[in-house]
C-alpha positions in Angstrom: 24.1 9.4 7.9 22.7 6.9 5.1 23.6 3.5 4.3 22.0 0.8 1.8 20.9 -2.6 3.0 20.0 -5.4 0.9 16.7 -7.4 2.7 14.7 -10.0 1.1 15.8 -9.2 -2.4 15.4 -5.3 -2.2 17.9 -2.6 -1.5 16.5 -0.1 1.4 18.0 3.2 2.0 17.7 4.0 5.9 18.7 7.1 7.9 20.3 6.7 11.7 18.4 9.5 13.1 20.5 11.1 16.4 18.3 10.6 19.5 17.4 13.4 21.4 19.6 14.8 24.0 17.6 14.0 27.3 17.5 16.5 30.0 15.2 18.1 33.0 13.9 20.4 30.4 13.4 18.0 27.6 12.6 14.5 29.4 9.0 14.7 30.1 6.4 14.7 27.4 3.4 16.7 26.9 0.2 17.2 24.9 0.8 20.4 22.7 -1.0 23.5 23.4 -2.9 22.6 20.2 -4.2 19.1 21.0 -3.0 17.7 18.3 0.6 16.4 18.7 3.1 15.5 21.3 6.1 17.6 22.5 8.6 17.7 25.1 8.2 20.1 27.9 10.2 23.0 26.2 7.6 22.7 23.1 9.9 21.1 20.8 7.5 18.5 18.8 8.0 14.9 19.8 7.2 12.2 16.6 5.9 9.5 18.0 7.5 6.4 16.1 6.6 2.9 18.0 7.7 -0.2 17.5 5.9 -3.1 18.9 8.2 -5.3 20.9 5.3 -6.6 23.0 7.8 -9.6 24.5 10.5 -7.5 25.0 10.9 -7.7 29.0 9.5 -11.4 28.8 11.5 -13.1 26.0 15.3 -11.5 25.8 18.2 -11.5 27.9 20.2 -8.1 28.6 22.6 -8.4 25.6 19.6 -9.6 23.3 17.7 -6.4 24.4 20.8 -4.2 24.0 20.9 -5.5 20.1 17.3 -5.0 19.8 16.9 -1.4 21.4 20.0 -0.4 19.4 18.7 -1.3 16.2 15.5 0.5 16.8 17.4 3.8 18.1 19.6 3.6 15.0 16.8 3.1 12.4 14.7 6.4 13.9 12.1 4.9 16.3 11.5 6.7 19.4 9.1 4.6 21.6 8.9 0.7 22.1 6.0 -0.6 23.2 6.6 -3.7 25.3 4.5 -5.5 28.2 5.5 -6.1 31.9 3.4 -8.6 32.2 2.9 -10.7 28.8 3.7 -14.4 30.0 2.8 -15.0 33.9 3.4 -18.6 33.4 6.7 -18.6 31.7 9.6 -17.3 33.1 11.9 -14.6 31.4 15.2 -15.2 30.0 16.8 -15.2 33.7 14.1 -17.9 35.2 12.5 -15.4 37.1 8.8 -15.0 37.2 6.8 -11.5 37.4 4.7 -12.3 40.4 5.0 -14.2 43.3 1.8 -16.6 43.2 0.6 -14.5 40.3 -0.3 -11.7 42.6 -0.5 -8.5 41.2 0.3 -7.1 44.6 3.5 -9.2 45.2 5.7 -8.4 42.1 9.2 -10.3 41.9 12.0 -7.7 42.7 14.3 -10.1 40.3 12.2 -9.8 37.4 11.5 -6.1 37.8 15.6 -5.5 37.7 15.4 -7.0 34.5 13.0 -4.3 33.4 14.7 -1.8 35.0 17.8 -2.7 32.7 15.8 -2.4 30.0 14.1 1.0 30.7 17.4 2.4 31.5 19.4 1.0 28.4 16.3 2.6 26.5 16.9 6.0 27.9 20.3 6.0 27.1 19.7 5.6 23.5 17.1 8.3 23.4 13.9 5.8 23.3 11.1 5.9 25.4 9.2 2.9 26.6 5.7 2.5 25.6 4.9 0.3 29.0 1.7 -1.5 29.2 1.4 -2.9 32.8 -0.2 -5.8 31.6 -1.5 -7.5 28.7 -5.4 -7.6 28.4 -6.1 -11.2 29.1 -4.4 -11.0 32.8 -6.6 -8.1 33.8 -10.0 -8.7 32.0 -12.3 -11.5 33.0 -11.4 -13.9 30.0 -9.7 -17.7 29.7 -8.6 -19.2 32.8 -6.9 -16.0 34.1 -8.6 -13.9 37.2 -5.5 -11.7 38.6 -6.9 -8.2 39.2 -9.5 -6.6 40.9 -9.8 -2.6 41.2 -8.1 -2.6 45.0 -5.0 -5.0 43.4 -5.1 -3.0 40.4 -4.5 0.4 42.0 -1.9 -1.4 44.3 0.1 -2.9 41.1 0.0 1.0 39.2 0.8 2.4 41.9 4.1 0.2 42.2 5.2 0.8 38.6 4.5 4.8 38.8 6.6 4.7 42.0 9.2 2.6 40.4 9.4 4.9 37.1 8.7 8.4 38.4 11.6 9.8 36.2 12.2 7.2 33.5 11.1 7.6 29.9 7.7 6.2 30.2 4.5 6.4 28.1 1.8 4.5 30.3 -0.1 2.3 27.8 -3.3 0.7 29.5 -5.3 -1.9 27.7 -3.5 -4.8 25.9 -5.4 -5.9 22.8 -9.2 -5.7 24.9 -12.0 -3.2 24.9 -14.0 -2.7 28.0 -17.4 -4.6 28.2 -18.4 -4.5 31.6 -18.7 -2.3 34.6 -15.6 -4.8 36.1 -13.6 -3.9 33.2 -13.9 -0.3 33.5 -13.3 -0.6 37.1 -10.2 -2.2 37.1 -8.7 -0.1 34.4 -9.8 3.5 36.1 -8.1 2.1 39.1 -4.8 1.2 37.6 -4.6 4.4 35.8 -5.2 6.1 39.4 -2.5 3.9 40.8 -0.2 5.1 38.1 -0.8 8.8 38.7 -0.3 8.4 42.2 2.4 6.7 41.9 4.6 8.8 39.4 2.9 12.1 40.2 1.5 12.5 36.8 4.5 12.7 35.5 3.8 10.7 32.5 1.9 10.5 29.6 -1.2 8.0 29.3 -3.2 6.3 26.6 -5.3 3.0 26.2 -4.4 0.4 23.6 -7.9 -1.6 22.4 -8.5 -4.3 20.2 -8.8 -4.3 16.3 -10.7 -1.9 14.6 -11.3 -0.3 17.9 -10.3 3.0 19.5 -9.8 4.4 23.0 -11.8 7.3 22.4 -14.8 4.4 22.6 -14.1 4.2 26.2 -12.0 6.9 27.2 -12.0 9.7 25.6 -13.6 12.2 28.3 -11.5 10.5 31.1 -8.8 12.5 32.9 -6.3 10.2 32.6 -6.2 10.0 29.2 -4.2 12.1 27.4 -4.2 10.9 23.5 -5.9 8.7 22.0 -4.7 4.9 20.3 -6.6 2.8 18.0 -5.8 -0.6 16.4 -6.5 -0.7 13.0 -5.6 -4.7 13.0 -4.6 -6.9 10.5 -7.2 -7.9 8.5 -7.0 -6.2 5.5 -4.4 -4.8 3.2 -6.6 -2.0 1.8 -8.0 -0.9 4.8 -7.7 3.0 5.0 -7.0 3.3 9.0 -7.1 7.1 8.2 -10.9 6.6 8.5 -10.4 6.0 12.5 -8.0 8.6 12.8 -10.9 11.2 11.3 -13.0 9.7 13.8 -10.8 10.8 16.5 -10.0 13.9 14.9 -13.2 15.3 14.9 -13.9 14.4 18.7 -14.3 17.2 21.2 -12.6 18.0 23.2 -9.6 17.6 21.0 -6.9 15.3 21.6 -3.7 13.7 19.7 -4.8 9.9 18.4 -2.4 7.4 16.4 -2.5 4.2 15.4 -0.7 1.8 17.8 -1.3 -1.3 16.1 -1.7 -1.3 12.2 -1.1 -4.5 9.7 2.6 -5.7 10.6 5.3 -6.7 8.2 5.0 -10.5 7.6 2.0 -10.9 9.4 -0.7 -13.3 7.4 -3.6 -11.8 6.4 -6.5 -12.5 8.7 -10.1 -13.8 7.3 -13.1 -12.6 8.5 -13.6 -15.7 10.5 -10.5 -15.3 12.4 -8.2 -17.6 10.9 -4.7 -16.5 8.9 -3.0 -17.9 5.7 0.4 -18.0 5.8 0.8 -17.9 2.2 -0.6 -14.3 2.1 1.6 -12.2 4.0 1.4 -8.3 4.9 4.5 -6.6 3.4 6.7 -3.1 3.7 4.1 -1.6 1.3 1.1 -2.5 3.3 2.9 -1.1 6.2 3.9 2.2 4.4 0.2 2.9 3.3 -1.0 2.4 6.9 1.8 5.1 8.2 0.8 7.7 5.4 -2.8 7.5 5.6 -3.1 7.8 9.0 -0.7 10.5 9.4 -2.1 12.8 6.7 -5.3 12.1 8.6 -4.0 13.9 11.6 -2.1 11.2 13.7 0.4 12.6 16.2 2.8 9.6 14.9 2.5 5.8 14.1 3.4 2.6 15.3 5.3 -0.2 13.1 5.0 -3.7 13.9 6.6 -7.1 12.5 5.1 -10.2 13.2 8.4 -12.0 13.9 9.6 -8.9 16.3 6.8 -8.6 18.1 7.2 -12.0 19.9 11.0 -12.1 19.8 10.4 -15.4 18.0 13.1 -18.2 17.9 12.9 -21.4 16.7 13.1 -22.8 20.1 9.9 -20.7 20.9 6.4 -21.4 20.2 5.3 -19.4 17.2 2.1 -17.3 17.3 0.4 -16.3 14.3 2.9 -18.2 11.8 5.9 -16.4 12.8 9.1 -18.3 10.7 11.9 -15.8 10.6 14.3 -15.3 13.8 13.6 -11.8 15.2 17.3 -10.8 15.0 17.1 -11.1 11.4 13.6 -9.6 10.9 14.9 -6.5 12.7 16.0 -5.7 9.0 13.3 -6.1 7.0 12.1 -3.3 4.5 9.2 -1.7 6.3 11.7 -0.9 9.6 14.0 1.0 7.5 11.0 2.7 5.7 9.8 4.2 9.0 12.6 6.1 9.7 12.3 7.9 6.1 8.7 8.4 7.3 10.0 10.5 10.5 12.6 12.0 8.0 10.2 13.4 5.9 8.2 14.8 8.6 10.3 16.2 10.7 12.5 18.0 7.5 8.9 20.1 7.7 7.2 21.7 10.6 4.8 18.8 10.5 3.2 19.9 13.6 1.5 22.7 11.3 -0.3 19.9 9.3 -4.0 19.5 9.2 -5.8 17.1 7.1 -7.1 18.5 4.0 -9.1 16.2 1.5 -10.7 19.2 -0.2 -7.5 19.4 -1.9 -7.8 16.4 -4.0 -10.0 16.9 -6.8 -10.2 13.6 -8.9 -10.1 10.0 -7.9 -9.0 7.7 -6.3 -10.6 9.0 -3.5 -11.3 5.3 -2.0 -10.2 1.9 -1.7 -6.4 0.7 -2.0 -5.5 3.9 -3.9 -6.8 6.5 -1.8 -5.2 9.7 -2.2 -4.6 11.6 1.1 -3.6 15.1 1.9 -2.5 17.4 4.6 -1.6 21.0 4.5 0.2 23.4 6.7 -2.2 25.7 8.6 -0.1 28.6 7.4 -0.4 27.7 4.0 3.5 27.2 3.7 3.6 23.2 2.5 1.4 20.4 1.9 1.9 16.5 1.7 -0.1 14.5 -0.8 0.4 10.5 -1.0 -0.4 8.3 -3.6 -0.3 4.8 -2.7 -0.3 3.2 -6.3 1.2 5.9 -8.2 -2.3 7.0 -9.8 -2.6 10.4 -11.5 -4.5 13.0 -9.5 -5.4 16.5 -9.4 -4.6 18.7 -6.5 -5.7 22.7 -6.0 -2.6 24.1 -5.4 -4.1 27.5 -4.7 -4.0 26.7 -0.6 -0.5 27.1 -0.9 0.1 31.0 0.0 3.2 31.9 -1.8 4.0 33.8 -5.3 6.2 30.5 -6.4 5.3 26.9 -5.2 8.3 24.8 -5.4 7.1 20.7 -6.2 9.2 17.7 -5.3 8.4 14.3 -5.8 9.4 12.1 -2.5 10.1 8.2 -2.7 8.9 6.6 0.2 10.7 3.2 -0.5 14.2 4.9 -0.4 13.9 8.5 1.2 15.3 10.3 -2.0 13.6 13.4 -3.3 13.6 15.3 -6.7 12.2 18.9 -7.4 10.2 18.9 -10.7 8.5 22.2 -11.0 8.9 25.8 -9.4 5.9 27.4 -10.8 4.0 30.4 -10.2 0.5 28.7 -11.9 -2.2 28.5 -9.1 -5.4 26.4 -9.1 -6.1 22.9 -10.1 -3.7 20.9 -11.8 -2.9 17.3 -12.5 0.1 15.3 -11.5 1.7 12.2 -12.5 4.0 10.3 -10.3 6.9 9.1 -11.6 6.0 5.4 -11.3 3.0 3.4 -10.8 1.6 0.1 -10.0 1.6 -2.0 -6.6 4.7 -0.8 -4.3 4.9 2.4 -6.2 3.8 4.9 -3.8 5.0 8.8 -3.7 4.5 11.6 -1.6 3.7 14.9 -3.8 5.4 18.0 -1.8 4.2 21.7 -2.4 6.0 24.2 -0.5 6.6 27.8 -0.4 10.0 28.6 -2.4 10.5 31.5 0.7 10.3 29.0 3.4 13.4 27.6 2.2 12.8 24.3 3.6 15.6 21.5 3.0 15.3 18.4 0.9 13.8 16.1 2.8 
């Protein structure tokens, strides 16, 4: 089902993706046999398309949460990343604090009944909750907070695990903090053990680090870390987050990886010294580049974020990082629709077969903000090549194992595709995207005609 939406002066086509039907054989997520992507327990690939709704539990009432989750499900998201302990000094929408006397060993039942409602609503819509037990400032010895030690971290983890053993949950530890001490590691290790003891190991688990960091820096060999998560951050429009995926992809033993916090739509660009310029904000184009660069480097999914939505900002709330648009209006910013188009493209082909293949690219640009990235199916049946600025490039199409190759241009802004050639010619060829310039990104699709792939 297609529809058009006018947003910030742009017309954006979006696709409503039907949610998966949950059942006993499909609810549980696993790491695939290749250790490169995630799947349901029946082997069906799971495309991790996340949205950072960090303050979902803390800020929204049930009607608002319903509105937010329904919107994200319609736009094709599969995971909502939200934090249980994000604001412990302010109550939730119903006046409930998460903990009694700020003790992780004494959770407030009324608060968690609201969390229960949101988890249940997400399940009804086919969404998973990427649940962070606590934001980093609460477990790490920084600032005024000193809530956790290994003992109560394990207790709290076990409480959560027992509460949601059969729910569509992905555990995400960390919360924008890195491991810098023995105490940090002990607390996270204890929390992970508690979660596993509580849910019997039923859910996947990862770790969300600070910007320009990845979980593999600290926990790649940890038994409890099922897949890696990196945060490429918000400091540069042209940062190729694919290089961070390259790093994780090369590690042994192999584990899936994805960017769990890239540059957000509408966030002011962060200076090297830590300040932000409200007049210079990231846009949908910046978000798209981060998505395609990371996915074609081998990521198993991608997380989108909007600076107004993650904090569920409204005028009556304190603004963080210069939020200035109510969250319910920012839901329809172009980048959110275009993330559904990313998922649609990849799921239109057996994307689990893709492997990064920069050797295909035989010409510039291979660095900087216009870097061409490429990935090819392991059986040679298709390839995706991304051009961020519509620059011409050369590709060795002999890697496509087919007598005839169908060639298409896919428009990441609107989701439309056009066949421009069917050819038997092999070797290095130059391709010129239909348009060029800032915001004119394109995906070249090369594929075996006999595979009979549908139009994306």
